[in-house]
The first five atom37 places (N, CA, C, CB, O) and aatype in JSON, in Angstrom:
{
  "aatype": [20, 20, 20, 20, 20, 20, 20, 20, 20, 20, 20, 20, 20, 20, 20, 20, 20, 20, 20, 20, 20, 20, 20, 20, 20, 20, 20, 20, 20, 20, 20, 20, 20, 20, 20, 20, 20, 20, 20, 20, 20, 20, 20, 20, 20, 20, 20, 20, 20, 20, 20, 20, 20, 20, 20, 20, 20, 20, 20, 20, 20, 20, 20, 20, 20, 20, 20, 20, 20, 20, 20, 20, 20, 20, 20, 20, 20, 20, 20, 20, 20, 20, 20, 20, 20, 20, 20, 20, 20, 20, 20, 20, 20, 20, 20, 20, 20, 20, 20, 20, 20],
  "atom_mask": [
    [1, 1, 1, 1, 1],
    [1, 1, 1, 1, 1],
    [1, 1, 1, 1, 1],
    [1, 1, 1, 1, 1],
    [1, 1, 1, 1, 1],
    [1, 1, 1, 1, 1],
    [1, 1, 1, 1, 1],
    [1, 1, 1, 1, 1],
    [1, 1, 1, 1, 1],
    [1, 1, 1, 1, 1],
    [1, 1, 1, 1, 1],
    [1, 1, 1, 1, 1],
    [1, 1, 1, 1, 1],
    [1, 1, 1, 1, 1],
    [1, 1, 1, 1, 1],
    [1, 1, 1, 1, 1],
    [1, 1, 1, 1, 1],
    [1, 1, 1, 1, 1],
    [1, 1, 1, 1, 1],
    [1, 1, 1, 1, 1],
    [1, 1, 1, 1, 1],
    [1, 1, 1, 1, 1],
    [1, 1, 1, 1, 1],
    [1, 1, 1, 1, 1],
    [1, 1, 1, 1, 1],
    [1, 1, 1, 1, 1],
    [1, 1, 1, 1, 1],
    [1, 1, 1, 1, 1],
    [1, 1, 1, 1, 1],
    [1, 1, 1, 1, 1],
    [1, 1, 1, 1, 1],
    [1, 1, 1, 1, 1],
    [1, 1, 1, 1, 1],
    [1, 1, 1, 1, 1],
    [1, 1, 1, 1, 1],
    [1, 1, 1, 1, 1],
    [1, 1, 1, 1, 1],
    [1, 1, 1, 1, 1],
    [1, 1, 1, 1, 1],
    [1, 1, 1, 1, 1],
    [1, 1, 1, 1, 1],
    [1, 1, 1, 1, 1],
    [1, 1, 1, 1, 1],
    [1, 1, 1, 1, 1],
    [1, 1, 1, 1, 1],
    [1, 1, 1, 1, 1],
    [1, 1, 1, 1, 1],
    [1, 1, 1, 1, 1],
    [1, 1, 1, 1, 1],
    [1, 1, 1, 1, 1],
    [1, 1, 1, 1, 1],
    [1, 1, 1, 1, 1],
    [1, 1, 1, 1, 1],
    [1, 1, 1, 1, 1],
    [1, 1, 1, 1, 1],
    [1, 1, 1, 1, 1],
    [1, 1, 1, 1, 1],
    [1, 1, 1, 1, 1],
    [1, 1, 1, 1, 1],
    [1, 1, 1, 1, 1],
    [1, 1, 1, 1, 1],
    [1, 1, 1, 1, 1],
    [1, 1, 1, 1, 1],
    [1, 1, 1, 1, 1],
    [1, 1, 1, 1, 1],
    [1, 1, 1, 1, 1],
    [1, 1, 1, 1, 1],
    [1, 1, 1, 1, 1],
    [1, 1, 1, 1, 1],
    [1, 1, 1, 1, 1],
    [1, 1, 1, 1, 1],
    [1, 1, 1, 1, 1],
    [1, 1, 1, 1, 1],
    [1, 1, 1, 1, 1],
    [1, 1, 1, 1, 1],
    [1, 1, 1, 1, 1],
    [1, 1, 1, 1, 1],
    [1, 1, 1, 1, 1],
    [1, 1, 1, 1, 1],
    [1, 1, 1, 1, 1],
    [1, 1, 1, 1, 1],
    [1, 1, 1, 1, 1],
    [1, 1, 1, 1, 1],
    [1, 1, 1, 1, 1],
    [1, 1, 1, 1, 1],
    [1, 1, 1, 1, 1],
    [1, 1, 1, 1, 1],
    [1, 1, 1, 1, 1],
    [1, 1, 1, 1, 1],
    [1, 1, 1, 1, 1],
    [1, 1, 1, 1, 1],
    [1, 1, 1, 1, 1],
    [1, 1, 1, 1, 1],
    [1, 1, 1, 1, 1],
    [1, 1, 1, 1, 1],
    [1, 1, 1, 1, 1],
    [1, 1, 1, 1, 1],
    [1, 1, 1, 1, 1],
    [1, 1, 1, 1, 1],
    [1, 1, 1, 1, 1],
    [1, 1, 1, 1, 1]
  ],
  "atom_positions": [
    [[0.85, -1.15, -0.01], [-0.02, -0.04, -0.03], [0.86, 1.25, 0.0], [-1.01, -0.1, 1.16], [1.65, 1.46, 0.91]],
    [[0.68, 2.08, -1.01], [1.48, 3.35, -1.13], [0.96, 4.37, -0.28], [1.52, 3.88, -2.54], [-0.11, 4.2, 0.3]],
    [[1.67, 5.47, -0.15], [1.28, 6.59, 0.61], [0.37, 7.48, -0.31], [2.55, 7.36, 1.13], [0.75, 7.81, -1.43]],
    [[-0.83, 7.86, 0.18], [-1.75, 8.69, -0.57], [-1.54, 10.17, -0.22], [-3.2, 8.27, -0.28], [-1.34, 10.52, 0.94]],
    [[-1.58, 11.01, -1.24], [-1.45, 12.38, -0.92], [-2.76, 13.11, -1.29], [-0.25, 12.97, -1.63], [-3.44, 12.7, -2.24]],
    [[-3.12, 14.16, -0.57], [-4.29, 14.9, -0.89], [-3.94, 15.95, -1.91], [-4.9, 15.51, 0.35], [-2.78, 16.21, -2.23]],
    [[-5.02, 16.56, -2.42], [-4.83, 17.62, -3.49], [-4.01, 18.76, -2.95], [-6.21, 18.17, -4.0], [-3.18, 19.31, -3.68]],
    [[-4.21, 19.13, -1.77], [-3.4, 20.27, -1.2], [-1.88, 19.92, -1.04], [-3.98, 20.68, 0.21], [-1.01, 20.77, -1.22]],
    [[-1.63, 18.66, -0.71], [-0.22, 18.19, -0.61], [0.4, 18.18, -1.98], [-0.13, 16.76, 0.02], [1.54, 18.61, -2.13]],
    [[-0.34, 17.69, -3.01], [0.17, 17.64, -4.42], [0.41, 19.12, -4.89], [-0.91, 16.86, -5.4], [1.41, 19.42, -5.55]],
    [[-0.49, 19.98, -4.55], [-0.36, 21.42, -4.95], [0.89, 22.05, -4.3], [-1.65, 22.23, -4.52], [1.62, 22.81, -4.94]],
    [[1.14, 21.71, -2.99], [2.3, 22.25, -2.2], [3.61, 21.66, -2.83], [2.17, 21.85, -0.61], [4.61, 22.36, -2.95]],
    [[3.57, 20.37, -3.21], [4.74, 19.78, -3.78], [4.97, 20.46, -5.18], [4.58, 18.21, -3.89], [6.12, 20.66, -5.54]],
    [[3.94, 20.81, -5.96], [4.13, 21.41, -7.27], [4.65, 22.83, -7.04], [2.78, 21.4, -8.12], [5.5, 23.31, -7.79]],
    [[4.14, 23.53, -5.98], [4.65, 24.9, -5.75], [6.08, 24.87, -5.35], [3.84, 25.62, -4.68], [6.87, 25.73, -5.74]],
    [[6.45, 23.81, -4.53], [7.83, 23.77, -4.14], [8.79, 23.39, -5.24], [7.99, 22.85, -3.06], [9.96, 23.77, -5.22]],
    [[8.28, 22.64, -6.19], [9.01, 22.32, -7.47], [9.18, 23.57, -8.27], [8.26, 21.25, -8.33], [10.3, 23.86, -8.72]],
    [[8.12, 24.33, -8.48], [8.22, 25.65, -9.22], [9.22, 26.56, -8.48], [6.77, 26.38, -9.34], [10.11, 27.16, -9.08]],
    [[9.04, 26.65, -7.17], [9.98, 27.54, -6.4], [11.42, 27.13, -6.6], [9.66, 27.53, -4.89], [12.28, 27.98, -6.8]],
    [[11.71, 25.79, -6.54], [13.14, 25.35, -6.83], [13.61, 25.7, -8.12], [13.31, 23.91, -6.71], [14.76, 26.12, -8.26]],
    [[12.77, 25.57, -9.18], [13.08, 25.87, -10.6], [13.43, 27.36, -10.72], [11.85, 25.51, -11.55], [14.42, 27.72, -11.36]],
    [[12.61, 28.22, -10.11], [12.84, 29.64, -10.17], [14.14, 29.98, -9.47], [11.68, 30.42, -9.56], [14.96, 30.7, -10.04]],
    [[14.36, 29.5, -8.27], [15.62, 29.73, -7.56], [16.85, 29.28, -8.36], [15.59, 29.01, -6.23], [17.88, 29.96, -8.35]],
    [[16.76, 28.16, -9.03], [17.81, 27.65, -9.84], [18.07, 28.66, -11.08], [17.43, 26.19, -10.32], [19.21, 28.94, -11.44]],
    [[17.01, 29.12, -11.64], [17.18, 30.09, -12.79], [17.8, 31.37, -12.3], [15.79, 30.41, -13.49], [18.66, 31.93, -12.98]],
    [[17.41, 31.85, -11.18], [17.95, 33.07, -10.63], [19.44, 32.88, -10.24], [17.11, 33.5, -9.41], [20.29, 33.73, -10.53]],
    [[19.73, 31.75, -9.6], [21.13, 31.43, -9.32], [21.94, 31.44, -10.56], [21.25, 30.1, -8.66], [23.02, 32.04, -10.59]],
    [[21.43, 30.77, -11.64], [22.18, 30.68, -12.84], [22.46, 32.05, -13.43], [21.48, 29.82, -13.8], [23.57, 32.31, -13.89]],
    [[21.47, 32.9, -13.41], [21.58, 34.21, -13.92], [22.64, 35.01, -13.1], [20.22, 34.89, -13.89], [23.5, 35.69, -13.67]],
    [[22.55, 34.92, -11.86], [23.51, 35.64, -10.9], [24.84, 35.08, -11.15], [23.14, 35.48, -9.34], [25.8, 35.86, -11.15]],
    [[25.02, 33.81, -11.35], [26.36, 33.29, -11.57], [26.92, 33.76, -12.89], [26.36, 31.79, -11.52], [28.12, 34.0, -12.97]],
    [[26.14, 33.9, -13.9], [26.56, 34.44, -15.24], [27.07, 35.89, -15.03], [25.33, 34.4, -16.31], [28.11, 36.28, -15.56]],
    [[26.34, 36.65, -14.28], [26.75, 38.04, -14.03], [28.02, 38.1, -13.23], [25.66, 38.8, -13.32], [28.87, 38.95, -13.5]],
    [[28.18, 37.21, -12.22], [29.35, 37.18, -11.43], [30.57, 36.85, -12.31], [29.19, 36.18, -10.32], [31.64, 37.46, -12.21]],
    [[30.33, 35.83, -13.17], [31.48, 35.46, -14.12], [31.89, 36.63, -14.96], [31.09, 34.27, -15.07], [33.09, 36.89, -15.09]],
    [[30.94, 37.34, -15.54], [31.26, 38.48, -16.34], [32.01, 39.49, -15.54], [30.04, 39.08, -16.91], [33.01, 40.03, -16.0]],
    [[31.53, 39.76, -14.35], [32.22, 40.69, -13.41], [33.7, 40.33, -13.12], [31.44, 40.73, -12.09], [34.6, 41.17, -13.1]],
    [[33.88, 38.98, -12.88], [35.27, 38.52, -12.62], [36.11, 38.68, -13.77], [35.31, 37.1, -12.2], [37.26, 39.09, -13.63]],
    [[35.59, 38.34, -15.05], [36.36, 38.46, -16.25], [36.7, 39.9, -16.52], [35.62, 37.87, -17.41], [37.82, 40.21, -16.93]],
    [[35.77, 40.77, -16.31], [36.03, 42.15, -16.49], [37.14, 42.7, -15.49], [34.73, 42.89, -16.32], [38.05, 43.43, -15.88]],
    [[36.99, 42.3, -14.25], [37.96, 42.72, -13.18], [39.34, 42.16, -13.54], [37.51, 42.19, -11.73], [40.35, 42.84, -13.35]],
    [[39.39, 40.93, -14.05], [40.69, 40.32, -14.36], [41.35, 41.08, -15.49], [40.53, 38.83, -14.74], [42.55, 41.37, -15.43]],
    [[40.54, 41.42, -16.6], [41.12, 42.09, -17.71], [41.52, 43.49, -17.34], [40.19, 42.1, -18.86], [42.48, 44.01, -17.91]],
    [[40.81, 44.14, -16.4], [41.15, 45.46, -16.01], [42.44, 45.4, -15.12], [39.94, 46.13, -15.25], [43.25, 46.32, -15.2]],
    [[42.66, 44.38, -14.3], [43.83, 44.33, -13.57], [45.04, 44.09, -14.45], [43.72, 43.32, -12.56], [46.11, 44.64, -14.18]],
    [[44.89, 43.28, -15.47], [45.94, 42.98, -16.41], [46.42, 44.2, -17.26], [45.46, 41.89, -17.31], [47.6, 44.38, -17.56]],
    [[45.4, 45.0, -17.62], [45.64, 46.19, -18.5], [46.15, 47.32, -17.66], [44.36, 46.63, -19.25], [46.82, 48.21, -18.18]],
    [[45.85, 47.32, -16.37], [46.24, 48.42, -15.49], [45.35, 49.61, -15.6], [47.62, 48.83, -15.77], [45.73, 50.67, -15.12]],
    [[44.17, 49.51, -16.21], [43.34, 50.59, -16.38], [42.2, 50.58, -15.25], [42.77, 50.54, -17.81], [41.81, 49.49, -14.82]],
    [[41.71, 51.67, -14.81], [40.61, 51.82, -13.95], [40.95, 51.35, -12.55], [39.45, 51.09, -14.49], [42.08, 51.05, -12.19]],
    [[39.83, 51.31, -11.77], [39.99, 50.92, -10.3], [39.48, 49.5, -10.16], [39.18, 51.91, -9.3], [38.56, 49.08, -10.85]],
    [[40.09, 48.78, -9.26], [39.78, 47.38, -9.04], [39.46, 47.22, -7.57], [40.98, 46.44, -9.46], [40.29, 47.48, -6.7]],
    [[38.19, 46.77, -7.29], [37.87, 46.43, -5.91], [38.47, 45.17, -5.55], [36.42, 46.38, -5.68], [38.61, 44.27, -6.38]],
    [[38.84, 45.07, -4.26], [39.51, 43.89, -3.78], [38.49, 43.02, -2.85], [40.85, 44.33, -2.98], [38.92, 42.25, -1.99]],
    [[37.19, 43.21, -3.07], [36.25, 42.42, -2.3], [36.24, 41.0, -2.88], [34.81, 43.05, -2.33], [36.2, 40.78, -4.09]],
    [[36.3, 40.06, -1.94], [36.29, 38.6, -2.4], [34.88, 37.95, -2.41], [37.21, 37.75, -1.45], [34.68, 36.85, -2.92]],
    [[33.96, 38.66, -1.84], [32.66, 37.99, -1.66], [31.53, 38.91, -2.19], [32.41, 37.63, -0.13], [31.48, 40.1, -1.87]],
    [[30.69, 38.36, -2.97], [29.41, 39.05, -3.45], [28.28, 38.42, -2.8], [29.21, 38.98, -4.99], [28.16, 37.2, -2.81]],
    [[27.41, 39.22, -2.23], [26.2, 38.74, -1.55], [24.97, 39.17, -2.29], [26.14, 39.25, -0.12], [24.88, 40.31, -2.76]],
    [[23.99, 38.24, -2.4], [22.7, 38.55, -3.0], [21.62, 37.96, -2.15], [22.6, 38.04, -4.45], [21.66, 36.8, -1.73]],
    [[20.65, 38.81, -1.92], [19.44, 38.32, -1.22], [18.29, 38.4, -2.14], [19.15, 39.11, 0.08], [18.08, 39.42, -2.8]],
    [[17.5, 37.32, -2.22], [16.32, 37.25, -3.07], [15.07, 37.19, -2.13], [16.4, 35.97, -4.07], [15.02, 36.29, -1.29]],
    [[14.17, 38.03, -2.23], [12.98, 38.09, -1.36], [12.04, 36.95, -1.79], [12.26, 39.5, -1.45], [11.75, 36.74, -2.97]],
    [[11.57, 36.25, -0.78], [10.55, 35.14, -1.07], [9.32, 35.77, -1.56], [10.2, 34.25, 0.19], [8.6, 35.1, -2.31]],
    [[8.98, 37.0, -1.24], [7.75, 37.61, -1.78], [7.95, 37.83, -3.28], [7.4, 38.99, -1.05], [7.0, 37.63, -4.03]],
    [[9.09, 38.22, -3.76], [9.27, 38.36, -5.23], [9.18, 36.97, -5.9], [10.66, 39.05, -5.57], [8.65, 36.89, -7.01]],
    [[9.64, 35.93, -5.32], [9.48, 34.59, -5.92], [7.98, 34.22, -5.89], [10.35, 33.5, -5.14], [7.46, 33.67, -6.85]],
    [[7.31, 34.53, -4.8], [5.88, 34.27, -4.82], [5.18, 35.02, -5.98], [5.26, 34.69, -3.47], [4.31, 34.45, -6.64]],
    [[5.53, 36.23, -6.22], [4.91, 36.97, -7.35], [5.18, 36.25, -8.7], [5.47, 38.43, -7.41], [4.3, 36.13, -9.56]],
    [[6.39, 35.81, -8.82], [6.8, 35.01, -10.1], [5.94, 33.82, -10.18], [8.34, 34.54, -10.1], [5.47, 33.5, -11.27]],
    [[5.68, 33.11, -9.04], [4.93, 31.85, -9.13], [3.5, 32.11, -9.45], [5.03, 31.07, -7.84], [2.88, 31.36, -10.2]],
    [[2.94, 33.18, -8.88], [1.51, 33.55, -9.13], [1.43, 33.96, -10.62], [1.01, 34.78, -8.16], [0.46, 33.58, -11.27]],
    [[2.36, 34.68, -11.15], [2.26, 35.06, -12.64], [2.33, 33.81, -13.44], [3.42, 36.06, -13.11], [1.55, 33.65, -14.38]],
    [[3.27, 32.86, -13.1], [3.49, 31.69, -13.84], [2.17, 30.83, -13.89], [4.66, 30.91, -13.22], [1.76, 30.33, -14.94]],
    [[1.56, 30.69, -12.67], [0.24, 30.01, -12.53], [-0.85, 30.57, -13.39], [-0.22, 30.06, -11.12], [-1.59, 29.83, -14.03]],
    [[-0.96, 31.94, -13.4], [-1.93, 32.63, -14.19], [-1.69, 32.31, -15.68], [-1.86, 34.14, -13.93], [-2.66, 32.04, -16.39]],
    [[-0.48, 32.33, -16.14], [-0.21, 32.03, -17.56], [-0.58, 30.59, -17.85], [1.28, 32.28, -17.92], [-1.26, 30.34, -18.84]],
    [[-0.17, 29.67, -17.05], [-0.49, 28.27, -17.3], [-1.94, 28.06, -17.25], [0.19, 27.38, -16.33], [-2.42, 27.27, -18.07]],
    [[-2.75, 28.67, -16.36], [-4.09, 28.6, -16.32], [-4.77, 29.05, -17.58], [-4.52, 29.32, -15.23], [-5.68, 28.4, -18.09]],
    [[-4.28, 30.23, -18.08], [-4.94, 30.71, -19.32], [-4.47, 29.79, -20.51], [-4.56, 32.29, -19.59], [-5.23, 29.7, -21.48]],
    [[-3.32, 29.11, -20.51], [-2.99, 28.14, -21.48], [-3.93, 26.96, -21.56], [-1.67, 27.67, -21.24], [-4.19, 26.4, -22.62]],
    [[-4.42, 26.62, -20.43], [-5.28, 25.42, -20.35], [-6.72, 25.77, -20.61], [-5.17, 24.74, -18.98], [-7.54, 24.85, -20.69]],
    [[-7.08, 26.96, -20.75], [-8.43, 27.36, -21.0], [-8.99, 26.93, -22.38], [-8.51, 28.83, -20.87], [-8.22, 26.67, -23.3]],
    [[-10.29, 26.85, -22.51], [-10.87, 26.52, -23.78], [-10.59, 27.49, -24.88], [-12.27, 26.38, -23.63], [-10.35, 27.12, -26.03]],
    [[-10.63, 28.73, -24.52], [-10.34, 29.78, -25.5], [-8.95, 29.65, -26.03], [-10.53, 31.15, -24.89], [-8.74, 29.84, -27.22]],
    [[-8.03, 29.34, -25.23], [-6.67, 29.12, -25.65], [-6.47, 27.96, -26.59], [-5.83, 28.93, -24.49], [-5.67, 28.01, -27.51]],
    [[-7.28, 26.83, -26.31], [-7.25, 25.65, -27.14], [-7.81, 26.03, -28.6], [-8.11, 24.47, -26.44], [-7.32, 25.58, -29.64]],
    [[-8.87, 26.87, -28.56], [-9.46, 27.23, -29.8], [-8.52, 28.14, -30.6], [-10.79, 27.89, -29.56], [-8.46, 28.0, -31.83]],
    [[-7.78, 29.06, -29.97], [-6.78, 29.8, -30.63], [-5.68, 28.95, -31.3], [-6.2, 30.71, -29.69], [-5.2, 29.24, -32.39]],
    [[-5.3, 27.87, -30.55], [-4.23, 26.98, -31.03], [-4.7, 26.25, -32.25], [-3.79, 25.99, -29.95], [-3.92, 25.97, -33.16]],
    [[-5.96, 25.93, -32.27], [-6.53, 25.18, -33.43], [-6.71, 26.11, -34.64], [-7.92, 24.52, -33.05], [-6.87, 25.64, -35.76]],
    [[-6.67, 27.38, -34.43], [-6.86, 28.38, -35.53], [-8.24, 28.12, -36.35], [-5.58, 28.31, -36.54], [-8.31, 28.08, -37.58]],
    [[-9.2, 27.96, -35.54], [-10.61, 27.67, -36.12], [-11.14, 29.01, -36.63], [-11.65, 27.02, -34.97], [-10.87, 30.08, -36.1]],
    [[-11.99, 28.84, -37.81], [-12.58, 29.99, -38.33], [-14.12, 29.71, -38.53], [-11.86, 30.39, -39.65], [-14.59, 28.58, -38.67]],
    [[-14.82, 30.84, -38.51], [-16.36, 30.68, -38.7], [-16.6, 30.52, -40.21], [-17.23, 32.0, -38.11], [-15.68, 30.39, -41.01]],
    [[-17.83, 30.53, -40.55], [-18.25, 30.28, -41.98], [-17.78, 31.4, -42.96], [-19.81, 30.18, -42.06], [-17.66, 31.17, -44.16]],
    [[-17.51, 32.6, -42.42], [-17.02, 33.72, -43.2], [-15.48, 33.7, -43.2], [-17.56, 35.06, -42.63], [-14.91, 34.59, -43.83]],
    [[-14.83, 32.87, -42.63], [-13.39, 32.82, -42.66], [-12.68, 33.65, -41.6], [-12.93, 33.25, -43.98], [-11.46, 33.82, -41.63]],
    [[-13.5, 34.16, -40.65], [-13.0, 34.89, -39.59], [-12.54, 34.03, -38.43], [-13.98, 35.82, -39.16], [-13.14, 32.98, -38.2]],
    [[-11.5, 34.4, -37.69], [-11.11, 33.58, -36.58], [-12.14, 33.61, -35.48], [-9.78, 34.01, -36.06], [-12.81, 34.63, -35.27]],
    [[-12.25, 32.55, -34.79], [-13.24, 32.44, -33.64], [-12.68, 33.16, -32.44], [-13.55, 30.93, -33.27], [-13.32, 33.2, -31.39]]
  ]
}
């Protein structure tokens, strides 16, 4: 006999999965910016131009409230994609005069 989960538990697991994906995307984007910063700093040090900061640590805080906003927007988009009107638009149906429905 397997463990049964309720609808709310499934929704919570789904939200946690979406939250993890968003966090991963944000971390990847931040890492790319950090890599660009390090490359620029190294090239500036080698050329001897400009000022170079000697900070070894970059800190970033991401608000859970902002992630919740992203999740709500994502759910709204997905809900509209599942709507009947969206399916009709995907099928590109037309009426008897050739106009889109």
